[in-house]
N, C-alpha and C positions, 0 to 999 in steps of 0.2 A: 502531482502524481509523477510526471516525467522529469522532475527536478529541473525544470526550465531548459531542457535540452530537446532539440527537435526529434532525435531518435527515441528518447524516453517518452515523449508525448505520443509518438506514433505507436510505440509498444503498449503504452497504457490504454490508448484508445482501441487498439486491436484486442487487448484482453477484455475490455468491457463490451466491445461489440460481439466478441465470441460468446461471452457469457449471456448477453441479451438474446442473440440468435439461437444459442444452444438451449436456452430455457424453454423455448417452444417445443423443441424436439424431445427434451427430457420430460416435459409435461405429457406428451403423447405416448412415448415409449415406456417410461417408468412411473407414470402417474405422480410426478413430483410437482408440488404447487409452484407456480412461478414466483410467489413471494419469497421462496427460499433463495432464489437467485439475487433478489434485492438485499436479502440479509447477507449473503456472501459478498456482494459488492460493498456493503457497509463495513463488513469486517476487513476487507482489503484496504479500504480507505483509513480505517482506524489504525491498522497495523502500520501503514505508511506514515501517518501522522505521529504515532508512538515511536517509531524508529527514528524519525527526525528529532523528536524531543530527547531521546536517549543519546543520540549522537552529539547534540549540543551539550547535554549534561556531562558526558564523558570528556569532551574537549575542555569544558570549564574546569572540571576536576583535574585534568592533566596540567592546565595552566597553574592552578593552585599548588600542585605538587612540585612543579618546576620552580615556582617562586620560593617555596620552602627550601628546596635544594640549593638555590643560589645564595641563601642567607647564611 
């Protein structure tokens, strides 16, 4: 999540800690089920994994384009 950097890890853990602690308050104030927070956390993780996949895919595509240009 933090892309193996200390600052990124601290920011990611702060985000998930805020989501976890905020879920209790949301449950009390807005009558939101706490399971919704778990779904939100799962979506964040899926988007991070997906973005890493697309970054690698784009880099691979750029390498192929450069190889074609060099020929």
